[in-house]
mmCIF file of the N, C-alpha and C atoms, coordinates in Angstrom:
data_MODEL
# 
_entry.id   MODEL 
# 
loop_
_atom_site.group_PDB 
_atom_site.id 
_atom_site.type_symbol 
_atom_site.label_atom_id 
_atom_site.label_alt_id 
_atom_site.label_comp_id 
_atom_site.label_asym_id 
_atom_site.label_entity_id 
_atom_site.label_seq_id 
_atom_site.pdbx_PDB_ins_code 
_atom_site.Cartn_x 
_atom_site.Cartn_y 
_atom_site.Cartn_z 
_atom_site.occupancy 
_atom_site.B_iso_or_equiv 
_atom_site.pdbx_formal_charge 
_atom_site.auth_seq_id 
_atom_site.auth_comp_id 
_atom_site.auth_asym_id 
_atom_site.auth_atom_id 
_atom_site.pdbx_PDB_model_num 
ATOM 1   N N  . MET A 1 1  ? 0.792  -1.199 -0.012  1.00 0.00 ? 1  MET A N  1 
ATOM 2   C CA . MET A 1 1  ? 0.006  0.005  -0.004  1.00 0.00 ? 1  MET A CA 1 
ATOM 3   C C  . MET A 1 1  ? 0.837  1.266  -0.001  1.00 0.00 ? 1  MET A C  1 
ATOM 4   N N  . LEU A 1 2  ? 2.080  1.184  0.285   1.00 0.00 ? 2  LEU A N  1 
ATOM 5   C CA . LEU A 1 2  ? 2.964  2.351  0.296   1.00 0.00 ? 2  LEU A CA 1 
ATOM 6   C C  . LEU A 1 2  ? 3.343  2.799  -1.101  1.00 0.00 ? 2  LEU A C  1 
ATOM 7   N N  . LEU A 1 3  ? 3.243  1.914  -2.061  1.00 0.00 ? 3  LEU A N  1 
ATOM 8   C CA . LEU A 1 3  ? 3.640  2.226  -3.431  1.00 0.00 ? 3  LEU A CA 1 
ATOM 9   C C  . LEU A 1 3  ? 2.964  3.486  -3.991  1.00 0.00 ? 3  LEU A C  1 
ATOM 10  N N  . PRO A 1 4  ? 1.630  3.631  -3.897  1.00 0.00 ? 4  PRO A N  1 
ATOM 11  C CA . PRO A 1 4  ? 1.009  4.837  -4.434  1.00 0.00 ? 4  PRO A CA 1 
ATOM 12  C C  . PRO A 1 4  ? 1.506  6.106  -3.771  1.00 0.00 ? 4  PRO A C  1 
ATOM 13  N N  . VAL A 1 5  ? 1.735  6.078  -2.465  1.00 0.00 ? 5  VAL A N  1 
ATOM 14  C CA . VAL A 1 5  ? 2.216  7.253  -1.751  1.00 0.00 ? 5  VAL A CA 1 
ATOM 15  C C  . VAL A 1 5  ? 3.626  7.597  -2.203  1.00 0.00 ? 5  VAL A C  1 
ATOM 16  N N  . VAL A 1 6  ? 4.446  6.581  -2.346  1.00 0.00 ? 6  VAL A N  1 
ATOM 17  C CA . VAL A 1 6  ? 5.830  6.810  -2.813  1.00 0.00 ? 6  VAL A CA 1 
ATOM 18  C C  . VAL A 1 6  ? 5.817  7.371  -4.217  1.00 0.00 ? 6  VAL A C  1 
ATOM 19  N N  . ALA A 1 7  ? 4.953  6.822  -5.077  1.00 0.00 ? 7  ALA A N  1 
ATOM 20  C CA . ALA A 1 7  ? 4.872  7.313  -6.450  1.00 0.00 ? 7  ALA A CA 1 
ATOM 21  C C  . ALA A 1 7  ? 4.429  8.761  -6.478  1.00 0.00 ? 7  ALA A C  1 
ATOM 22  N N  . LEU A 1 8  ? 3.455  9.122  -5.667  1.00 0.00 ? 8  LEU A N  1 
ATOM 23  C CA . LEU A 1 8  ? 2.979  10.511 -5.618  1.00 0.00 ? 8  LEU A CA 1 
ATOM 24  C C  . LEU A 1 8  ? 4.088  11.413 -5.085  1.00 0.00 ? 8  LEU A C  1 
ATOM 25  N N  . THR A 1 9  ? 4.795  10.968 -4.081  1.00 0.00 ? 9  THR A N  1 
ATOM 26  C CA . THR A 1 9  ? 5.882  11.757 -3.516  1.00 0.00 ? 9  THR A CA 1 
ATOM 27  C C  . THR A 1 9  ? 6.983  11.981 -4.542  1.00 0.00 ? 9  THR A C  1 
ATOM 28  N N  . ALA A 1 10 ? 7.329  10.913 -5.279  1.00 0.00 ? 10 ALA A N  1 
ATOM 29  C CA . ALA A 1 10 ? 8.352  11.054 -6.331  1.00 0.00 ? 10 ALA A CA 1 
ATOM 30  C C  . ALA A 1 10 ? 7.897  11.956 -7.436  1.00 0.00 ? 10 ALA A C  1 
ATOM 31  N N  . ALA A 1 11 ? 6.622  11.877 -7.819  1.00 0.00 ? 11 ALA A N  1 
ATOM 32  C CA . ALA A 1 11 ? 6.094  12.732 -8.846  1.00 0.00 ? 11 ALA A CA 1 
ATOM 33  C C  . ALA A 1 11 ? 6.109  14.194 -8.399  1.00 0.00 ? 11 ALA A C  1 
ATOM 34  N N  . ALA A 1 12 ? 5.772  14.413 -7.138  1.00 0.00 ? 12 ALA A N  1 
ATOM 35  C CA . ALA A 1 12 ? 5.826  15.795 -6.608  1.00 0.00 ? 12 ALA A CA 1 
ATOM 36  C C  . ALA A 1 12 ? 7.247  16.325 -6.581  1.00 0.00 ? 12 ALA A C  1 
ATOM 37  N N  . ALA A 1 13 ? 8.190  15.492 -6.240  1.00 0.00 ? 13 ALA A N  1 
ATOM 38  C CA . ALA A 1 13 ? 9.589  15.916 -6.227  1.00 0.00 ? 13 ALA A CA 1 
ATOM 39  C C  . ALA A 1 13 ? 10.064 16.273 -7.600  1.00 0.00 ? 13 ALA A C  1 
ATOM 40  N N  . VAL A 1 14 ? 9.701  15.487 -8.599  1.00 0.00 ? 14 VAL A N  1 
ATOM 41  C CA . VAL A 1 14 ? 10.123 15.752 -9.977  1.00 0.00 ? 14 VAL A CA 1 
ATOM 42  C C  . VAL A 1 14 ? 9.458  17.055 -10.445 1.00 0.00 ? 14 VAL A C  1 
ATOM 43  N N  . ALA A 1 15 ? 8.210  17.235 -10.124 1.00 0.00 ? 15 ALA A N  1 
ATOM 44  C CA . ALA A 1 15 ? 7.512  18.478 -10.515 1.00 0.00 ? 15 ALA A CA 1 
ATOM 45  C C  . ALA A 1 15 ? 8.118  19.701 -9.898  1.00 0.00 ? 15 ALA A C  1 
ATOM 46  N N  . ALA A 1 16 ? 8.659  19.607 -8.678  1.00 0.00 ? 16 ALA A N  1 
ATOM 47  C CA . ALA A 1 16 ? 9.218  20.741 -8.023  1.00 0.00 ? 16 ALA A CA 1 
ATOM 48  C C  . ALA A 1 16 ? 10.638 21.080 -8.456  1.00 0.00 ? 16 ALA A C  1 
ATOM 49  N N  . GLN A 1 17 ? 11.305 20.187 -9.100  1.00 0.00 ? 17 GLN A N  1 
ATOM 50  C CA . GLN A 1 17 ? 12.698 20.410 -9.469  1.00 0.00 ? 17 GLN A CA 1 
ATOM 51  C C  . GLN A 1 17 ? 12.973 21.636 -10.325 1.00 0.00 ? 17 GLN A C  1 
ATOM 52  N N  . PRO A 1 18 ? 12.228 21.914 -11.386 1.00 0.00 ? 18 PRO A N  1 
ATOM 53  C CA . PRO A 1 18 ? 12.518 23.099 -12.169 1.00 0.00 ? 18 PRO A CA 1 
ATOM 54  C C  . PRO A 1 18 ? 12.433 24.390 -11.339 1.00 0.00 ? 18 PRO A C  1 
ATOM 55  N N  . GLU A 1 19 ? 11.464 24.501 -10.508 1.00 0.00 ? 19 GLU A N  1 
ATOM 56  C CA . GLU A 1 19 ? 11.309 25.669 -9.640  1.00 0.00 ? 19 GLU A CA 1 
ATOM 57  C C  . GLU A 1 19 ? 12.499 25.789 -8.687  1.00 0.00 ? 19 GLU A C  1 
ATOM 58  N N  . ASP A 1 20 ? 12.866 24.666 -8.074  1.00 0.00 ? 20 ASP A N  1 
ATOM 59  C CA . ASP A 1 20 ? 13.989 24.676 -7.160  1.00 0.00 ? 20 ASP A CA 1 
ATOM 60  C C  . ASP A 1 20 ? 15.282 25.003 -7.867  1.00 0.00 ? 20 ASP A C  1 
ATOM 61  N N  . HIS A 1 21 ? 15.424 24.496 -9.097  1.00 0.00 ? 21 HIS A N  1 
ATOM 62  C CA . HIS A 1 21 ? 16.638 24.739 -9.862  1.00 0.00 ? 21 HIS A CA 1 
ATOM 63  C C  . HIS A 1 21 ? 16.695 26.211 -10.291 1.00 0.00 ? 21 HIS A C  1 
ATOM 64  N N  . GLY A 1 22 ? 15.569 26.778 -10.645 1.00 0.00 ? 22 GLY A N  1 
ATOM 65  C CA . GLY A 1 22 ? 15.523 28.208 -10.959 1.00 0.00 ? 22 GLY A CA 1 
ATOM 66  C C  . GLY A 1 22 ? 15.961 29.060 -9.798  1.00 0.00 ? 22 GLY A C  1 
ATOM 67  N N  . ARG A 1 23 ? 15.455 28.753 -8.622  1.00 0.00 ? 23 ARG A N  1 
ATOM 68  C CA . ARG A 1 23 ? 15.863 29.489 -7.398  1.00 0.00 ? 23 ARG A CA 1 
ATOM 69  C C  . ARG A 1 23 ? 17.340 29.298 -7.160  1.00 0.00 ? 23 ARG A C  1 
ATOM 70  N N  . GLU A 1 24 ? 17.804 28.072 -7.272  1.00 0.00 ? 24 GLU A N  1 
ATOM 71  C CA . GLU A 1 24 ? 19.223 27.783 -7.058  1.00 0.00 ? 24 GLU A CA 1 
ATOM 72  C C  . GLU A 1 24 ? 20.099 28.541 -8.026  1.00 0.00 ? 24 GLU A C  1 
ATOM 73  N N  . LEU A 1 25 ? 19.700 28.611 -9.278  1.00 0.00 ? 25 LEU A N  1 
ATOM 74  C CA . LEU A 1 25 ? 20.476 29.343 -10.271 1.00 0.00 ? 25 LEU A CA 1 
ATOM 75  C C  . LEU A 1 25 ? 20.530 30.837 -9.931  1.00 0.00 ? 25 LEU A C  1 
ATOM 76  N N  . VAL A 1 26 ? 19.388 31.409 -9.551  1.00 0.00 ? 26 VAL A N  1 
ATOM 77  C CA . VAL A 1 26 ? 19.356 32.822 -9.190  1.00 0.00 ? 26 VAL A CA 1 
ATOM 78  C C  . VAL A 1 26 ? 20.285 33.048 -7.982  1.00 0.00 ? 26 VAL A C  1 
ATOM 79  N N  . GLU A 1 27 ? 20.208 32.164 -6.990  1.00 0.00 ? 27 GLU A N  1 
ATOM 80  C CA . GLU A 1 27 ? 21.039 32.323 -5.807  1.00 0.00 ? 27 GLU A CA 1 
ATOM 81  C C  . GLU A 1 27 ? 22.517 32.166 -6.114  1.00 0.00 ? 27 GLU A C  1 
ATOM 82  N N  . ASN A 1 28 ? 22.873 31.266 -7.014  1.00 0.00 ? 28 ASN A N  1 
ATOM 83  C CA . ASN A 1 28 ? 24.297 30.996 -7.288  1.00 0.00 ? 28 ASN A CA 1 
ATOM 84  C C  . ASN A 1 28 ? 24.858 31.908 -8.384  1.00 0.00 ? 28 ASN A C  1 
ATOM 85  N N  . VAL A 1 29 ? 24.161 32.059 -9.480  1.00 0.00 ? 29 VAL A N  1 
ATOM 86  C CA . VAL A 1 29 ? 24.717 32.837 -10.597 1.00 0.00 ? 29 VAL A CA 1 
ATOM 87  C C  . VAL A 1 29 ? 24.646 34.331 -10.339 1.00 0.00 ? 29 VAL A C  1 
ATOM 88  N N  . CYS A 1 30 ? 23.514 34.788 -9.884  1.00 0.00 ? 30 CYS A N  1 
ATOM 89  C CA . CYS A 1 30 ? 23.299 36.233 -9.694  1.00 0.00 ? 30 CYS A CA 1 
ATOM 90  C C  . CYS A 1 30 ? 24.189 36.781 -8.554  1.00 0.00 ? 30 CYS A C  1 
ATOM 91  N N  . THR A 1 31 ? 24.401 35.974 -7.533  1.00 0.00 ? 31 THR A N  1 
ATOM 92  C CA . THR A 1 31 ? 25.196 36.461 -6.400  1.00 0.00 ? 31 THR A CA 1 
ATOM 93  C C  . THR A 1 31 ? 26.713 36.418 -6.683  1.00 0.00 ? 31 THR A C  1 
ATOM 94  N N  . TYR A 1 32 ? 27.063 35.977 -7.832  1.00 0.00 ? 32 TYR A N  1 
ATOM 95  C CA . TYR A 1 32 ? 28.479 35.993 -8.217  1.00 0.00 ? 32 TYR A CA 1 
ATOM 96  C C  . TYR A 1 32 ? 28.973 37.442 -8.278  1.00 0.00 ? 32 TYR A C  1 
ATOM 97  N N  . CYS A 1 33 ? 28.066 38.346 -8.677  1.00 0.00 ? 33 CYS A N  1 
ATOM 98  C CA . CYS A 1 33 ? 28.430 39.771 -8.830  1.00 0.00 ? 33 CYS A CA 1 
ATOM 99  C C  . CYS A 1 33 ? 27.741 40.681 -7.831  1.00 0.00 ? 33 CYS A C  1 
ATOM 100 N N  . HIS A 1 34 ? 26.594 40.298 -7.332  1.00 0.00 ? 34 HIS A N  1 
ATOM 101 C CA . HIS A 1 34 ? 25.875 41.180 -6.408  1.00 0.00 ? 34 HIS A CA 1 
ATOM 102 C C  . HIS A 1 34 ? 24.992 40.326 -5.496  1.00 0.00 ? 34 HIS A C  1 
ATOM 103 N N  . ASN A 1 35 ? 24.462 40.926 -4.428  1.00 0.00 ? 35 ASN A N  1 
ATOM 104 C CA . ASN A 1 35 ? 23.611 40.181 -3.510  1.00 0.00 ? 35 ASN A CA 1 
ATOM 105 C C  . ASN A 1 35 ? 22.146 40.227 -3.947  1.00 0.00 ? 35 ASN A C  1 
ATOM 106 N N  . LEU A 1 36 ? 21.371 39.395 -3.315  1.00 0.00 ? 36 LEU A N  1 
ATOM 107 C CA . LEU A 1 36 ? 19.951 39.274 -3.725  1.00 0.00 ? 36 LEU A CA 1 
ATOM 108 C C  . LEU A 1 36 ? 19.076 40.367 -3.199  1.00 0.00 ? 36 LEU A C  1 
ATOM 109 N N  . ASP A 1 37 ? 19.636 41.313 -2.432  1.00 0.00 ? 37 ASP A N  1 
ATOM 110 C CA . ASP A 1 37 ? 18.847 42.461 -1.991  1.00 0.00 ? 37 ASP A CA 1 
ATOM 111 C C  . ASP A 1 37 ? 18.291 43.252 -3.188  1.00 0.00 ? 37 ASP A C  1 
ATOM 112 N N  . ARG A 1 38 ? 18.971 43.141 -4.315  1.00 0.00 ? 38 ARG A N  1 
ATOM 113 C CA . ARG A 1 38 ? 18.508 43.859 -5.513  1.00 0.00 ? 38 ARG A CA 1 
ATOM 114 C C  . ARG A 1 38 ? 17.138 43.369 -5.957  1.00 0.00 ? 38 ARG A C  1 
ATOM 115 N N  . LEU A 1 39 ? 16.747 42.186 -5.547  1.00 0.00 ? 39 LEU A N  1 
ATOM 116 C CA . LEU A 1 39 ? 15.449 41.648 -5.945  1.00 0.00 ? 39 LEU A CA 1 
ATOM 117 C C  . LEU A 1 39 ? 14.319 42.174 -5.058  1.00 0.00 ? 39 LEU A C  1 
ATOM 118 N N  . ARG A 1 40 ? 14.661 42.651 -3.898  1.00 0.00 ? 40 ARG A N  1 
ATOM 119 C CA . ARG A 1 40 ? 13.648 43.118 -2.963  1.00 0.00 ? 40 ARG A CA 1 
ATOM 120 C C  . ARG A 1 40 ? 12.835 44.252 -3.609  1.00 0.00 ? 40 ARG A C  1 
ATOM 121 N N  . ASP A 1 41 ? 11.537 44.132 -3.554  1.00 0.00 ? 41 ASP A N  1 
ATOM 122 C CA . ASP A 1 41 ? 10.611 45.131 -4.107  1.00 0.00 ? 41 ASP A CA 1 
ATOM 123 C C  . ASP A 1 41 ? 10.725 45.371 -5.592  1.00 0.00 ? 41 ASP A C  1 
ATOM 124 N N  . LYS A 1 42 ? 11.415 44.465 -6.315  1.00 0.00 ? 42 LYS A N  1 
ATOM 125 C CA . LYS A 1 42 ? 11.539 44.599 -7.773  1.00 0.00 ? 42 LYS A CA 1 
ATOM 126 C C  . LYS A 1 42 ? 10.405 43.800 -8.421  1.00 0.00 ? 42 LYS A C  1 
ATOM 127 N N  . GLU A 1 43 ? 9.663  44.457 -9.279  1.00 0.00 ? 43 GLU A N  1 
ATOM 128 C CA . GLU A 1 43 ? 8.592  43.828 -10.028 1.00 0.00 ? 43 GLU A CA 1 
ATOM 129 C C  . GLU A 1 43 ? 8.737  44.212 -11.464 1.00 0.00 ? 43 GLU A C  1 
ATOM 130 N N  . LEU A 1 44 ? 9.326  43.337 -12.268 1.00 0.00 ? 44 LEU A N  1 
ATOM 131 C CA . LEU A 1 44 ? 9.543  43.611 -13.679 1.00 0.00 ? 44 LEU A CA 1 
ATOM 132 C C  . LEU A 1 44 ? 8.680  42.700 -14.534 1.00 0.00 ? 44 LEU A C  1 
ATOM 133 N N  . SER A 1 45 ? 8.391  43.132 -15.730 1.00 0.00 ? 45 SER A N  1 
ATOM 134 C CA . SER A 1 45 ? 7.649  42.311 -16.692 1.00 0.00 ? 45 SER A CA 1 
ATOM 135 C C  . SER A 1 45 ? 8.589  41.214 -17.197 1.00 0.00 ? 45 SER A C  1 
ATOM 136 N N  . ARG A 1 46 ? 8.039  40.229 -17.875 1.00 0.00 ? 46 ARG A N  1 
ATOM 137 C CA . ARG A 1 46 ? 8.844  39.151 -18.476 1.00 0.00 ? 46 ARG A CA 1 
ATOM 138 C C  . ARG A 1 46 ? 9.872  39.737 -19.437 1.00 0.00 ? 46 ARG A C  1 
ATOM 139 N N  . ASP A 1 47 ? 9.472  40.685 -20.238 1.00 0.00 ? 47 ASP A N  1 
ATOM 140 C CA . ASP A 1 47 ? 10.414 41.296 -21.201 1.00 0.00 ? 47 ASP A CA 1 
ATOM 141 C C  . ASP A 1 47 ? 11.511 42.078 -20.494 1.00 0.00 ? 47 ASP A C  1 
ATOM 142 N N  . GLU A 1 48 ? 11.132 42.766 -19.431 1.00 0.00 ? 48 GLU A N  1 
ATOM 143 C CA . GLU A 1 48 ? 12.140 43.505 -18.669 1.00 0.00 ? 48 GLU A CA 1 
ATOM 144 C C  . GLU A 1 48 ? 13.147 42.561 -18.004 1.00 0.00 ? 48 GLU A C  1 
ATOM 145 N N  . TRP A 1 49 ? 12.668 41.475 -17.422 1.00 0.00 ? 49 TRP A N  1 
ATOM 146 C CA . TRP A 1 49 ? 13.582 40.486 -16.837 1.00 0.00 ? 49 TRP A CA 1 
ATOM 147 C C  . TRP A 1 49 ? 14.463 39.893 -17.921 1.00 0.00 ? 49 TRP A C  1 
ATOM 148 N N  . ARG A 1 50 ? 13.873 39.585 -19.061 1.00 0.00 ? 50 ARG A N  1 
ATOM 149 C CA . ARG A 1 50 ? 14.652 38.991 -20.179 1.00 0.00 ? 50 ARG A CA 1 
ATOM 150 C C  . ARG A 1 50 ? 15.806 39.920 -20.583 1.00 0.00 ? 50 ARG A C  1 
ATOM 151 N N  . GLY A 1 51 ? 15.512 41.208 -20.709 1.00 0.00 ? 51 GLY A N  1 
ATOM 152 C CA . GLY A 1 51 ? 16.562 42.156 -21.060 1.00 0.00 ? 51 GLY A CA 1 
ATOM 153 C C  . GLY A 1 51 ? 17.615 42.299 -19.987 1.00 0.00 ? 51 GLY A C  1 
ATOM 154 N N  . LEU A 1 52 ? 17.200 42.292 -18.735 1.00 0.00 ? 52 LEU A N  1 
ATOM 155 C CA . LEU A 1 52 ? 18.153 42.395 -17.624 1.00 0.00 ? 52 LEU A CA 1 
ATOM 156 C C  . LEU A 1 52 ? 19.071 41.190 -17.568 1.00 0.00 ? 52 LEU A C  1 
ATOM 157 N N  . ILE A 1 53 ? 18.506 40.005 -17.726 1.00 0.00 ? 53 ILE A N  1 
ATOM 158 C CA . ILE A 1 53 ? 19.306 38.786 -17.711 1.00 0.00 ? 53 ILE A CA 1 
ATOM 159 C C  . ILE A 1 53 ? 20.276 38.769 -18.890 1.00 0.00 ? 53 ILE A C  1 
ATOM 160 N N  . LYS A 1 54 ? 19.815 39.162 -20.060 1.00 0.00 ? 54 LYS A N  1 
ATOM 161 C CA . LYS A 1 54 ? 20.710 39.216 -21.236 1.00 0.00 ? 54 LYS A CA 1 
ATOM 162 C C  . LYS A 1 54 ? 21.850 40.185 -20.978 1.00 0.00 ? 54 LYS A C  1 
ATOM 163 N N  . GLY A 1 55 ? 21.563 41.282 -20.302 1.00 0.00 ? 55 GLY A N  1 
ATOM 164 C CA . GLY A 1 55 ? 22.617 42.219 -19.972 1.00 0.00 ? 55 GLY A CA 1 
ATOM 165 C C  . GLY A 1 55 ? 23.672 41.605 -19.020 1.00 0.00 ? 55 GLY A C  1 
ATOM 166 N N  . MET A 1 56 ? 23.195 40.801 -18.064 1.00 0.00 ? 56 MET A N  1 
ATOM 167 C CA . MET A 1 56 ? 24.105 40.157 -17.138 1.00 0.00 ? 56 MET A CA 1 
ATOM 168 C C  . MET A 1 56 ? 24.951 39.091 -17.871 1.00 0.00 ? 56 MET A C  1 
ATOM 169 N N  . ILE A 1 57 ? 24.340 38.448 -18.839 1.00 0.00 ? 57 ILE A N  1 
ATOM 170 C CA . ILE A 1 57 ? 25.110 37.453 -19.610 1.00 0.00 ? 57 ILE A CA 1 
ATOM 171 C C  . ILE A 1 57 ? 26.169 38.150 -20.441 1.00 0.00 ? 57 ILE A C  1 
ATOM 172 N N  . SER A 1 58 ? 25.821 39.311 -21.010 1.00 0.00 ? 58 SER A N  1 
ATOM 173 C CA . SER A 1 58 ? 26.812 40.014 -21.791 1.00 0.00 ? 58 SER A CA 1 
ATOM 174 C C  . SER A 1 58 ? 27.970 40.519 -20.912 1.00 0.00 ? 58 SER A C  1 
ATOM 175 N N  . GLU A 1 59 ? 27.723 40.654 -19.624 1.00 0.00 ? 59 GLU A N  1 
ATOM 176 C CA . GLU A 1 59 ? 28.762 41.066 -18.691 1.00 0.00 ? 59 GLU A CA 1 
ATOM 177 C C  . GLU A 1 59 ? 29.576 39.842 -18.185 1.00 0.00 ? 59 GLU A C  1 
ATOM 178 N N  . GLY A 1 60 ? 29.187 38.641 -18.609 1.00 0.00 ? 60 GLY A N  1 
ATOM 179 C CA . GLY A 1 60 ? 29.957 37.463 -18.263 1.00 0.00 ? 60 GLY A CA 1 
ATOM 180 C C  . GLY A 1 60 ? 29.268 36.438 -17.394 1.00 0.00 ? 60 GLY A C  1 
ATOM 181 N N  . ALA A 1 61 ? 27.990 36.644 -17.056 1.00 0.00 ? 61 ALA A N  1 
ATOM 182 C CA . ALA A 1 61 ? 27.295 35.635 -16.253 1.00 0.00 ? 61 ALA A CA 1 
ATOM 183 C C  . ALA A 1 61 ? 27.249 34.303 -17.028 1.00 0.00 ? 61 ALA A C  1 
ATOM 184 N N  . PRO A 1 62 ? 27.759 33.232 -16.435 1.00 0.00 ? 62 PRO A N  1 
ATOM 185 C CA . PRO A 1 62 ? 27.823 31.937 -17.107 1.00 0.00 ? 62 PRO A CA 1 
ATOM 186 C C  . PRO A 1 62 ? 26.502 31.208 -17.088 1.00 0.00 ? 62 PRO A C  1 
ATOM 187 N N  . VAL A 1 63 ? 25.673 31.422 -18.107 1.00 0.00 ? 63 VAL A N  1 
ATOM 188 C CA . VAL A 1 63 ? 24.330 30.860 -18.161 1.00 0.00 ? 63 VAL A CA 1 
ATOM 189 C C  . VAL A 1 63 ? 24.071 30.212 -19.527 1.00 0.00 ? 63 VAL A C  1 
ATOM 190 N N  . THR A 1 64 ? 23.614 28.982 -19.477 1.00 0.00 ? 64 THR A N  1 
ATOM 191 C CA . THR A 1 64 ? 23.220 28.294 -20.721 1.00 0.00 ? 64 THR A CA 1 
ATOM 192 C C  . THR A 1 64 ? 21.821 28.756 -21.142 1.00 0.00 ? 64 THR A C  1 
ATOM 193 N N  . ASP A 1 65 ? 21.418 28.397 -22.349 1.00 0.00 ? 65 ASP A N  1 
ATOM 194 C CA . ASP A 1 65 ? 20.045 28.734 -22.779 1.00 0.00 ? 65 ASP A CA 1 
ATOM 195 C C  . ASP A 1 65 ? 18.994 28.133 -21.872 1.00 0.00 ? 65 ASP A C  1 
ATOM 196 N N  . GLU A 1 66 ? 19.210 26.874 -21.447 1.00 0.00 ? 66 GLU A N  1 
ATOM 197 C CA . GLU A 1 66 ? 18.256 26.210 -20.568 1.00 0.00 ? 66 GLU A CA 1 
ATOM 198 C C  . GLU A 1 66 ? 18.195 26.939 -19.225 1.00 0.00 ? 66 GLU A C  1 
ATOM 199 N N  . GLU A 1 67 ? 19.349 27.279 -18.679 1.00 0.00 ? 67 GLU A N  1 
ATOM 200 C CA . GLU A 1 67 ? 19.411 27.989 -17.405 1.00 0.00 ? 67 GLU A CA 1 
ATOM 201 C C  . GLU A 1 67 ? 18.767 29.366 -17.523 1.00 0.00 ? 67 GLU A C  1 
ATOM 202 N N  . PHE A 1 68 ? 18.980 30.009 -18.673 1.00 0.00 ? 68 PHE A N  1 
ATOM 203 C CA . PHE A 1 68 ? 18.344 31.315 -18.916 1.00 0.00 ? 68 PHE A CA 1 
ATOM 204 C C  . PHE A 1 68 ? 16.839 31.210 -18.739 1.00 0.00 ? 68 PHE A C  1 
ATOM 205 N N  . SER A 1 69 ? 16.260 30.190 -19.347 1.00 0.00 ? 69 SER A N  1 
ATOM 206 C CA . SER A 1 69 ? 14.793 30.010 -19.263 1.00 0.00 ? 69 SER A CA 1 
ATOM 207 C C  . SER A 1 69 ? 14.335 29.741 -17.841 1.00 0.00 ? 69 SER A C  1 
ATOM 208 N N  . MET A 1 70 ? 15.100 28.946 -17.101 1.00 0.00 ? 70 MET A N  1 
ATOM 209 C CA . MET A 1 70 ? 14.735 28.638 -15.713 1.00 0.00 ? 70 MET A CA 1 
ATOM 210 C C  . MET A 1 70 ? 14.840 29.883 -14.831 1.00 0.00 ? 70 MET A C  1 
ATOM 211 N N  . ILE A 1 71 ? 15.905 30.656 -15.034 1.00 0.00 ? 71 ILE A N  1 
ATOM 212 C CA . ILE A 1 71 ? 16.067 31.874 -14.261 1.00 0.00 ? 71 ILE A CA 1 
ATOM 213 C C  . ILE A 1 71 ? 14.941 32.866 -14.588 1.00 0.00 ? 71 ILE A C  1 
ATOM 214 N N  . LEU A 1 72 ? 14.666 33.035 -15.865 1.00 0.00 ? 72 LEU A N  1 
ATOM 215 C CA . LEU A 1 72 ? 13.586 33.938 -16.299 1.00 0.00 ? 72 LEU A CA 1 
ATOM 216 C C  . LEU A 1 72 ? 12.265 33.521 -15.712 1.00 0.00 ? 72 LEU A C  1 
ATOM 217 N N  . ASP A 1 73 ? 11.907 32.255 -15.782 1.00 0.00 ? 73 ASP A N  1 
ATOM 218 C CA . ASP A 1 73 ? 10.637 31.760 -15.240 1.00 0.00 ? 73 ASP A CA 1 
ATOM 219 C C  . ASP A 1 73 ? 10.546 32.009 -13.727 1.00 0.00 ? 73 ASP A C  1 
ATOM 220 N N  . TYR A 1 74 ? 11.639 31.749 -13.037 1.00 0.00 ? 74 TYR A N  1 
ATOM 221 C CA . TYR A 1 74 ? 11.657 31.933 -11.584 1.00 0.00 ? 74 TYR A CA 1 
ATOM 222 C C  . TYR A 1 74 ? 11.475 33.417 -11.251 1.00 0.00 ? 74 TYR A C  1 
ATOM 223 N N  . LEU A 1 75 ? 12.202 34.299 -11.909 1.00 0.00 ? 75 LEU A N  1 
ATOM 224 C CA . LEU A 1 75 ? 12.126 35.734 -11.579 1.00 0.00 ? 75 LEU A CA 1 
ATOM 225 C C  . LEU A 1 75 ? 10.759 36.272 -11.911 1.00 0.00 ? 75 LEU A C  1 
ATOM 226 N N  . VAL A 1 76 ? 10.181 35.877 -13.031 1.00 0.00 ? 76 VAL A N  1 
ATOM 227 C CA . VAL A 1 76 ? 8.840  36.350 -13.405 1.00 0.00 ? 76 VAL A CA 1 
ATOM 228 C C  . VAL A 1 76 ? 7.830  35.878 -12.378 1.00 0.00 ? 76 VAL A C  1 
ATOM 229 N N  . LYS A 1 77 ? 7.917  34.651 -11.928 1.00 0.00 ? 77 LYS A N  1 
ATOM 230 C CA . LYS A 1 77 ? 6.967  34.097 -10.977 1.00 0.00 ? 77 LYS A CA 1 
ATOM 231 C C  . LYS A 1 77 ? 7.061  34.792 -9.627  1.00 0.00 ? 77 LYS A C  1 
ATOM 232 N N  . HIS A 1 78 ? 8.304  35.037 -9.172  1.00 0.00 ? 78 HIS A N  1 
ATOM 233 C CA . HIS A 1 78 ? 8.471  35.534 -7.792  1.00 0.00 ? 78 HIS A CA 1 
ATOM 234 C C  . HIS A 1 78 ? 8.748  37.024 -7.716  1.00 0.00 ? 78 HIS A C  1 
ATOM 235 N N  . HIS A 1 79 ? 9.152  37.626 -8.831  1.00 0.00 ? 79 HIS A N  1 
ATOM 236 C CA . HIS A 1 79 ? 9.483  39.042 -8.839  1.00 0.00 ? 79 HIS A CA 1 
ATOM 237 C C  . HIS A 1 79 ? 8.927  39.735 -10.089 1.00 0.00 ? 79 HIS A C  1 
ATOM 238 N N  . GLY A 1 80 ? 7.862  39.194 -10.592 1.00 0.00 ? 80 GLY A N  1 
ATOM 239 C CA . GLY A 1 80 ? 7.207  39.729 -11.754 1.00 0.00 ? 80 GLY A CA 1 
ATOM 240 C C  . GLY A 1 80 ? 6.256  40.860 -11.444 1.00 0.00 ? 80 GLY A C  1 
ATOM 241 N N  . ARG A 1 81 ? 5.940  41.614 -12.426 1.00 0.00 ? 81 ARG A N  1 
ATOM 242 C CA . ARG A 1 81 ? 5.017  42.744 -12.267 1.00 0.00 ? 81 ARG A CA 1 
ATOM 243 C C  . ARG A 1 81 ? 3.643  42.219 -11.836 1.00 0.00 ? 81 ARG A C  1 
ATOM 244 N N  . LYS A 1 82 ? 3.170  42.823 -10.752 1.00 0.00 ? 82 LYS A N  1 
ATOM 245 C CA . LYS A 1 82 ? 1.805  42.479 -10.279 1.00 0.00 ? 82 LYS A CA 1 
ATOM 246 C C  . LYS A 1 82 ? 0.807  43.401 -10.982 1.00 0.00 ? 82 LYS A C  1 
ATOM 247 N N  . HIS A 1 83 ? -0.291 42.852 -11.371 1.00 0.00 ? 83 HIS A N  1 
ATOM 248 C CA . HIS A 1 83 ? -1.299 43.624 -12.142 1.00 0.00 ? 83 HIS A CA 1 
ATOM 249 C C  . HIS A 1 83 ? -2.035 44.588 -11.234 1.00 0.00 ? 83 HIS A C  1 
# 
């Protein structure tokens, strides 16, 4: 009877990984040059975050295309413009 619970727990862990990885990337990559206080009270649109991240990459932030997407999704979700 434990099998369904284990399967659900494993499925939940897999589903949470992209979010956790996005947060981890923001914490590790972005803090290479500055601290996360810059995120406090920041609410940018998806396009604004995209431009900001591209600017950081042009300054040398080591980010792959896949990581770019995860960072962008994380920032929009947690620091995106509220309507």
